[in-house]
N, C-alpha and C positions, 0 to 999 in steps of 0.2 A: 504494500500500500504506500501511496505517496504521502508525504507530510502535508501537502496542500494541493487542492484541486482548484482549477479555474472555472468558476460558474458565471463568468461575465456574459457568456452567450447563452446561458440557460434560460428556459422559459417555463412558466407554470402551465399546468394543464395535463391532459392525458398524454401518456407515452405513445400510444398508437394513434395514428391519424384516422379520422372517420373515413369509412369506405362507402360502399353501396348498401351496406346493411347496418341496421341499428339494433342494439341489444335492448330489449324491453322485458318487463315482467307482466304476464297476463295469466288469468285463471281460465283454464279450458276444462270443460266437463270431462270426467274420466272416460265416459263411453265414447265421446268424440275423439279424444286422444288415442284411445285403444284402437278405434276404427282406422284412424290415419296410420298408426303404427303397423297394424295388420296389413293394410293395403300396400304400404311402403315395402314391407317384407316380401309380399307376393310379387311386387314389381322389381325388387332389388334396388330400391331407391331410398332416399332419406324422407322421413315423415315431414320434416319441416319444409322440404322442397314441395311436397304434395300440398301442404297447407298454403304455401305461397301461391301455387298454381290455382288452387280452389278460390282463394281470395281474389286473384286477378280475374278469373272467370266471372266471379260474382260482380266485380267492379266493371266488367266489360272491357278489360284491358289485357285479354289473353294475348300472348305473343305469337301463338300459332293456332291455326284452325285445328279442330279435332279431326284426327285421321280415322280411317275406316276401322282399324283395329280397336281404337279407343271407343268409338261409337258403338261397336258391337259389344264390347265389354260393359259399357253403361247400360245398353238395352237389356243385356242378359241379367245384370244385377237388378234392374227395375222390374223385369218380368218375374224374377225369382221372388222378389218382395211381394208382388201382388198375388202370387200363387198360381 
């Protein structure tokens, strides 16, 4: 260790610069979270990524159109729910 350090160019604030994501704390119902985790496991993706996509779709800001494979999956899920 040095005897003295030069902090003349130091700045207060977060060590990491903000990026495209923001860390927040929210409460999600357990059943909703488990459903996202289960679906993410089935797809081999992260559940937070699926949550972001669902929110974008809800907001009408989806980055890409739903492809045929996804549409088939959604229809199958909805038909299974209705019996």
